[in-house]
Residue frames relative to the residue before (quaternion, step in Angstrom):
aa qw qx qy qz dx dy dz
M 1.0000 0.0000 0.0000 0.0000 0.00 0.00 0.00
D 0.4835 -0.6599 0.4920 0.2980 3.58 -1.00 0.84
A 0.1454 -0.7969 0.5846 0.0451 3.55 -1.08 0.82
L 0.2791 -0.7192 0.6131 0.1702 3.53 -1.13 0.79
C 0.1494 -0.7943 0.5872 0.0441 3.56 -0.52 1.23
L 0.1985 -0.7933 0.5697 0.0819 3.57 -0.55 1.21
I 0.1919 -0.7923 0.5733 0.0818 3.57 -0.27 1.28
A 0.1053 0.8300 -0.5291 0.1421 3.57 -0.45 1.19
S 0.2408 -0.7010 0.6369 0.2122 3.50 -1.42 0.05
P 0.7068 -0.4736 0.2903 0.4380 3.62 -1.18 0.31
R 0.8619 0.1651 -0.1449 0.4571 3.51 -1.25 0.76
T 0.4507 0.6697 -0.4725 0.3538 3.56 1.00 0.78
G 0.6013 -0.6108 0.3450 0.3826 3.60 1.26 0.16
T 0.3925 0.7571 -0.4602 0.2471 3.58 1.24 0.15
R 0.5945 0.5608 -0.3739 0.4384 3.59 1.07 -0.61
H 0.6707 0.4824 -0.2934 0.4810 3.57 0.90 -0.93
L 0.6230 0.5438 -0.3301 0.4552 3.56 0.99 -0.85
S 0.6744 0.5058 -0.2981 0.4477 3.58 0.87 -0.95
E 0.6339 0.5233 -0.3305 0.4639 3.57 1.06 -0.72
V 0.6659 0.4981 -0.3018 0.4662 3.58 0.93 -0.88
L 0.6541 0.5409 -0.3168 0.4233 3.59 1.00 -0.80
K 0.5194 0.6329 -0.4201 0.3914 3.60 1.22 -0.22
N 0.5892 0.5782 -0.3595 0.4351 3.58 1.27 -0.26
I 0.5916 0.5548 -0.3726 0.4509 3.60 1.26 -0.19
E 0.4521 -0.7526 0.4139 0.2408 3.53 -0.47 1.24
D 0.7153 0.4730 -0.2626 0.4423 3.60 0.94 -0.84
L 0.7224 0.4713 -0.2113 0.4597 3.57 1.24 -0.45
A 0.2198 -0.7184 0.6442 0.1437 3.55 -1.02 0.90
S 0.1266 -0.8302 0.5423 0.0239 3.56 -0.22 1.31
Y 0.0626 -0.7830 0.6188 -0.0056 3.55 -0.53 1.25
L 0.4065 -0.6971 0.5164 0.2867 3.57 -1.23 -0.04
D 0.8385 -0.1131 0.1044 0.5228 3.60 -0.48 -1.17
V 0.0523 -0.8509 0.5227 0.0096 3.56 0.41 1.19
F 0.7262 0.3597 -0.2389 0.5349 3.60 1.28 -0.17
D 0.2504 0.7777 -0.5331 0.2195 3.58 1.17 0.53
P 0.5047 -0.6834 0.4304 0.3048 3.64 -0.86 0.88
A 0.7416 0.4170 -0.2293 0.4729 3.61 1.14 -0.50
R 0.8065 -0.0486 0.0705 0.5849 3.60 1.06 -0.62
T 0.3509 -0.7088 0.5607 0.2454 3.57 -1.29 0.07
P 0.0415 -0.8599 0.5086 0.0080 3.61 0.43 1.21
G 0.7211 0.4825 -0.3130 0.3863 3.53 -1.34 0.11
I 0.5965 0.5331 -0.3731 0.4699 3.59 1.24 0.25
G 0.3770 -0.7767 0.4636 0.1989 3.56 -0.43 1.24
L 0.6572 -0.5371 0.3696 0.3782 3.54 -1.22 0.57
N 0.6177 0.5734 -0.3479 0.4106 3.58 1.04 -0.72
S 0.6676 0.5089 -0.2931 0.4577 3.57 1.19 -0.54
W 0.5172 0.6994 -0.4008 0.2876 3.59 1.15 -0.47
P 0.6571 0.5135 -0.3565 0.4213 3.67 0.77 -0.82
M 0.6781 0.4779 -0.2988 0.4718 3.59 0.92 -0.87
L 0.6492 0.5095 -0.3216 0.4643 3.59 1.02 -0.75
R 0.6028 0.5393 -0.3623 0.4632 3.60 1.05 -0.65
Q 0.6672 0.4944 -0.2975 0.4710 3.55 0.97 -0.86
A 0.6961 0.4940 -0.2792 0.4400 3.58 0.90 -0.92
T 0.7563 0.3710 -0.2046 0.4985 3.60 1.05 -0.74
G 0.3855 -0.7226 0.4839 0.3084 3.57 1.16 -0.53
I 0.5864 0.5565 -0.3638 0.4627 3.58 1.29 0.29
Q 0.2558 -0.7833 0.5517 0.1290 3.58 -0.64 1.12
F 0.0537 0.8400 -0.5340 0.0791 3.56 0.60 1.18
E 0.2635 -0.7561 0.5818 0.1430 3.55 -1.25 0.60
T 0.7623 0.1446 -0.1058 0.6219 3.55 1.34 -0.07
T 0.5251 -0.6428 0.4486 0.3315 3.58 -1.09 0.60
R 0.5908 0.5344 -0.3766 0.4727 3.57 1.30 0.08
D 0.3499 0.7523 -0.4921 0.2636 3.59 1.27 0.06
P 0.4696 -0.7083 0.4431 0.2854 3.64 -0.61 1.08
A 0.6384 0.5317 -0.3373 0.4427 3.59 1.03 -0.73
L 0.6548 0.5045 -0.3111 0.4690 3.59 1.03 -0.77
V 0.6485 0.5075 -0.3116 0.4741 3.58 0.95 -0.88
A 0.6525 0.5096 -0.3119 0.4661 3.60 0.96 -0.87
F 0.6289 0.5342 -0.3366 0.4537 3.59 0.97 -0.81
A 0.6704 0.5091 -0.3017 0.4476 3.58 0.89 -0.95
R 0.7308 0.4398 -0.2405 0.4633 3.57 0.92 -0.89
E 0.7151 0.4385 -0.2549 0.4810 3.59 1.06 -0.70
K 0.7840 0.1788 -0.0946 0.5868 3.58 1.16 -0.57
P 0.0418 -0.8642 0.5007 0.0269 3.60 0.69 1.08
A 0.6367 0.5234 -0.3440 0.4497 3.61 1.00 -0.71
E 0.6668 0.4886 -0.2955 0.4789 3.58 0.96 -0.89
W 0.6239 0.5446 -0.3297 0.4532 3.57 1.09 -0.72
L 0.6627 0.4761 -0.3062 0.4903 3.60 0.95 -0.81
D 0.6026 0.5396 -0.3553 0.4684 3.59 1.09 -0.65
A 0.6526 0.5146 -0.3086 0.4627 3.59 0.98 -0.87
L 0.6515 0.4968 -0.3107 0.4819 3.58 0.98 -0.82
G 0.6433 0.5329 -0.3148 0.4507 3.55 1.03 -0.80
R 0.6596 0.4966 -0.3088 0.4722 3.58 0.95 -0.86
T 0.6374 0.5235 -0.3215 0.4651 3.55 1.04 -0.78
A 0.6599 0.5031 -0.3023 0.4691 3.57 0.94 -0.89
S 0.6437 0.5198 -0.3191 0.4621 3.58 1.00 -0.82
F 0.6299 0.5339 -0.3218 0.4633 3.58 1.02 -0.82
E 0.7078 0.4353 -0.2478 0.4981 3.58 1.13 -0.67
G 0.6068 -0.6082 0.3342 0.3877 3.58 1.28 0.22
R 0.5105 0.6301 -0.4317 0.3950 3.59 1.22 0.32
H 0.3371 -0.7598 0.5256 0.1812 3.56 -1.19 0.56
F 0.7765 0.1731 -0.0992 0.5977 3.58 1.26 -0.35
I 0.1969 -0.7374 0.6227 0.1724 3.54 -1.30 0.33
S 0.1194 -0.7598 0.6295 0.1106 3.56 -1.25 0.39
F 0.0351 0.7897 -0.6116 0.0316 3.56 -1.16 0.61
R 0.4340 -0.6816 0.5249 0.2674 3.54 -1.24 0.53
L 0.0568 -0.7741 0.6294 0.0372 3.55 -1.09 0.74
M 0.0302 -0.7982 0.6014 -0.0171 3.55 -0.78 1.08
D 0.6613 -0.4766 0.3933 0.4253 3.51 -1.29 0.34
Q 0.7798 0.2969 -0.2698 0.4805 3.59 -1.07 0.81
H 0.5016 0.6332 -0.4502 0.3806 3.63 1.18 -0.08
L 0.7939 0.0129 0.0343 0.6070 3.55 1.01 -0.89
P 0.5683 -0.5667 0.4483 0.3937 3.61 -1.13 0.44
A 0.6212 -0.5764 0.3832 0.3675 3.56 -1.09 0.72
E 0.6459 0.5278 -0.3269 0.4442 3.60 0.97 -0.81
T 0.6448 0.5114 -0.3165 0.4717 3.58 1.02 -0.78
I 0.6307 0.5317 -0.3278 0.4604 3.56 0.99 -0.85
E 0.6802 0.4989 -0.2942 0.4493 3.57 0.88 -0.95
N 0.7488 0.4256 -0.2284 0.4538 3.58 0.84 -0.94
A 0.7902 0.3579 -0.1692 0.4679 3.57 0.89 -0.92
L 0.7740 0.3474 -0.1881 0.4949 3.60 1.06 -0.66
M 0.6888 0.4871 -0.3058 0.4413 3.57 0.72 -1.01
A 0.7242 0.4258 -0.2389 0.4870 3.57 1.05 -0.76
R 0.4841 0.6986 -0.4226 0.3148 3.60 1.25 -0.06
P 0.4160 -0.6947 0.5209 0.2703 3.64 -0.78 0.96
G 0.8061 0.2944 -0.2098 0.4685 3.55 -1.00 0.78
L 0.5321 0.6015 -0.4281 0.4145 3.59 1.24 0.08
R 0.0939 -0.7875 0.6087 0.0206 3.57 -0.71 1.12
V 0.2501 -0.8021 0.5339 0.0951 3.57 -0.92 0.92
I 0.0025 -0.7554 0.6551 -0.0120 3.53 -1.04 0.92
M 0.3225 -0.7465 0.5532 0.1808 3.58 -0.81 1.02
V 0.1355 -0.7582 0.6319 0.0863 3.56 -1.06 0.80
M 0.0358 0.8345 -0.5411 0.0975 3.56 -0.54 1.19
R 0.1074 -0.7522 0.6467 0.0659 3.50 -1.38 0.40
K 0.6394 -0.4814 0.4041 0.4429 3.57 -1.17 0.43
Q 0.5031 -0.7408 0.3510 0.2736 3.53 -0.50 1.24
I 0.6682 0.4884 -0.3234 0.4586 3.60 0.86 -0.82
D 0.6356 0.5201 -0.3344 0.4624 3.60 1.06 -0.71
A 0.6429 0.5117 -0.3223 0.4701 3.58 0.98 -0.82
Y 0.6603 0.5136 -0.3119 0.4505 3.58 0.96 -0.86
V 0.6602 0.4997 -0.3125 0.4656 3.59 0.88 -0.91
S 0.6491 0.5112 -0.3149 0.4670 3.59 0.95 -0.87
W 0.6454 0.5210 -0.3115 0.4636 3.58 1.02 -0.83
R 0.6585 0.5047 -0.3108 0.4638 3.59 0.92 -0.88
K 0.6383 0.5172 -0.3287 0.4658 3.58 0.99 -0.78
A 0.6533 0.5115 -0.3159 0.4603 3.57 0.93 -0.86
V 0.6376 0.5194 -0.3219 0.4691 3.58 1.01 -0.81
E 0.6531 0.5214 -0.3126 0.4515 3.60 0.94 -0.90
L 0.7328 0.4236 -0.2299 0.4804 3.57 0.95 -0.91
G 0.3334 -0.7365 0.5115 0.2912 3.55 1.13 -0.63
K 0.6376 0.4729 -0.3276 0.5124 3.58 1.22 0.49
W 0.2153 -0.8259 0.5171 0.0643 3.54 -0.89 1.01
R 0.7948 0.1357 -0.0990 0.5832 3.59 1.23 0.02
D 0.8274 0.2631 -0.1893 0.4587 3.53 -1.38 0.35
V 0.6356 0.4640 -0.3717 0.4925 3.58 0.93 0.88
D 0.3269 -0.7442 0.5559 0.1738 3.58 -0.96 0.94
T 0.0671 -0.8212 0.5667 -0.0021 3.59 -0.54 1.19
T 0.2395 0.8248 -0.4909 0.1460 3.59 1.26 0.34
G 0.7842 0.3457 -0.1824 0.4819 3.60 0.81 -0.97
M 0.4934 0.6786 -0.4203 0.3457 3.57 1.26 0.01
R 0.1529 -0.7871 0.5935 0.0696 3.56 -0.93 0.93
I 0.0181 -0.7899 0.6129 -0.0110 3.55 -1.02 0.86
E 0.4518 -0.6548 0.5287 0.2959 3.55 -1.25 0.41
L 0.1991 -0.7922 0.5708 0.0838 3.56 -0.84 1.01
E 0.2533 -0.7443 0.6005 0.1454 3.54 -1.18 0.72
A 0.4721 -0.7127 0.4453 0.2663 3.55 -0.65 1.14
D 0.6608 0.5130 -0.3163 0.4473 3.59 0.92 -0.88
H 0.6526 0.5073 -0.3166 0.4653 3.56 0.97 -0.82
F 0.6406 0.5169 -0.3242 0.4661 3.57 0.97 -0.82
T 0.6384 0.5345 -0.3283 0.4461 3.58 0.98 -0.82
R 0.6637 0.4925 -0.3018 0.4753 3.59 0.95 -0.88
W 0.6383 0.5232 -0.3160 0.4679 3.57 0.99 -0.86
L 0.6670 0.5094 -0.2940 0.4574 3.55 0.93 -0.95
D 0.6361 0.5299 -0.3247 0.4574 3.58 0.98 -0.82
D 0.6488 0.5200 -0.3164 0.4567 3.58 0.97 -0.85
Q 0.6817 0.4771 -0.2940 0.4703 3.58 0.89 -0.90
Q 0.6414 0.5238 -0.3270 0.4554 3.57 0.99 -0.82
R 0.6316 0.5309 -0.3211 0.4649 3.58 1.02 -0.80
W 0.6441 0.5382 -0.3123 0.4449 3.57 1.01 -0.84
Y 0.7001 0.4497 -0.2704 0.4843 3.57 0.85 -0.97
D 0.6399 0.5400 -0.3305 0.4355 3.60 0.98 -0.80
M 0.5898 0.5732 -0.3703 0.4319 3.59 1.06 -0.69
W 0.7081 0.4405 -0.2596 0.4870 3.56 0.94 -0.86
R 0.6112 0.5423 -0.3559 0.4534 3.60 0.99 -0.73
N 0.6660 0.5043 -0.3051 0.4572 3.57 0.90 -0.91
H 0.6349 0.5227 -0.3259 0.4663 3.59 0.99 -0.80
L 0.6879 0.4794 -0.2903 0.4611 3.59 0.84 -0.94
T 0.6465 0.5186 -0.3192 0.4595 3.59 1.00 -0.80
R 0.6536 0.5225 -0.3164 0.4469 3.59 0.94 -0.89
N 0.7624 0.3638 -0.1850 0.5021 3.56 1.06 -0.74
Y 0.4473 -0.7282 0.4230 0.3011 3.57 1.32 0.36
L 0.4088 0.6999 -0.4705 0.3487 3.54 0.99 0.94
P 0.5365 -0.6234 0.4476 0.3512 3.61 -1.07 0.61
S 0.1389 -0.7800 0.6050 0.0798 3.56 -1.20 0.55
P 0.0121 -0.8349 0.5501 -0.0146 3.60 0.50 1.14
V 0.2721 -0.7662 0.5688 0.1239 3.53 -1.21 0.62
V 0.1771 -0.7199 0.6608 0.1174 3.54 -1.10 0.84
R 0.1606 -0.8204 0.5455 0.0595 3.57 -0.63 1.11
Y 0.5752 -0.6211 0.4198 0.3274 3.52 -0.98 0.94
E 0.7107 0.4920 -0.2749 0.4211 3.56 0.78 -1.06
L 0.7676 0.3738 -0.1847 0.4868 3.59 1.00 -0.81
D 0.8231 0.3162 -0.1010 0.4607 3.56 0.92 -0.93
I 0.7606 0.3659 -0.1935 0.5002 3.61 1.16 -0.48
D 0.6973 0.4100 -0.2680 0.5233 3.60 0.95 -0.77
Q 0.4614 0.6516 -0.4199 0.4316 3.52 0.79 1.20
P 0.6340 -0.4721 0.4076 0.4571 3.60 -1.25 0.08
P 0.6496 -0.5648 0.3343 0.3838 3.62 -1.03 0.73
E 0.6392 0.5383 -0.3455 0.4269 3.60 0.92 -0.80
R 0.6710 0.4842 -0.2965 0.4769 3.56 1.00 -0.82
I 0.5965 0.5587 -0.3590 0.4507 3.59 1.05 -0.73
V 0.6796 0.4900 -0.2928 0.4607 3.56 0.85 -0.97
R 0.6669 0.5087 -0.3185 0.4416 3.60 0.81 -0.93
R 0.6905 0.4726 -0.2918 0.4634 3.57 0.87 -0.90
F 0.6477 0.5037 -0.3349 0.4633 3.60 1.02 -0.69
V 0.6131 0.5419 -0.3499 0.4561 3.59 0.98 -0.77
A 0.6571 0.4982 -0.3088 0.4740 3.59 0.98 -0.82
T 0.6500 0.5081 -0.3157 0.4687 3.60 1.01 -0.78
A 0.6426 0.5267 -0.3229 0.4532 3.59 0.95 -0.86
A 0.6111 0.5604 -0.3501 0.4357 3.58 1.06 -0.69
R 0.6134 0.5680 -0.3445 0.4272 3.60 1.13 -0.58
V 0.7258 0.3530 -0.2391 0.5398 3.59 1.20 -0.39
G 0.6516 -0.5825 0.2962 0.3852 3.55 1.21 0.49
V 0.5713 0.5613 -0.3940 0.4509 3.58 1.21 0.39
T 0.1698 -0.7963 0.5766 0.0670 3.57 -0.64 1.14
L 0.0292 -0.7955 0.6037 -0.0421 3.52 -0.56 1.25
R 0.3275 -0.7291 0.5657 0.2029 3.53 -1.19 0.56
A 0.3593 -0.7272 0.5445 0.2133 3.55 -0.67 1.11
P 0.5071 -0.6501 0.4573 0.3333 3.61 -0.97 0.75
A 0.5790 -0.5819 0.4357 0.3691 3.57 -1.15 0.58
């Protein structure tokens, strides 16, 4: 099954985007399927099929055996997600991938070379993403909290290191796509995600079409 890989960095709005994309009938929208600690965003209805596909009788997405399977056998894990999505009547899957989810060598061998993997970059103005990330770290909360009036002290050197890491992450994928003459469309937080849900879906459907994936926006 073809997969839309959302290349992202922290606080770019990908979690919200993934939630909104669940309204697209043809798409099984997952989130951090390669998270080092758990595999969130997979509904309970999918668990029986995933148990069968992986051979792991997990009772929680934090099950160490399930997390290890996803990280050690990423291609097989995406196949399992694809079979589950197909069983549920979906034709495509999407998932977020961030730096530190998988080793670079694993990404290159198991994901970049995977047939049917389509890449969409998710980006946000860098200083805004960094400030939002720092606020989330200070609060220890990553969603459902308004930090508009919160003030924090920023360190220029730390921001520079953070920025270099994120730039390296995106450049790795840009270089791969350029070498293989593949499109590298971008979904931007300010234009495509910080919008009413209907507009988010319409703009994402148009972006997916640029990588050869035809999705039907809900009525």
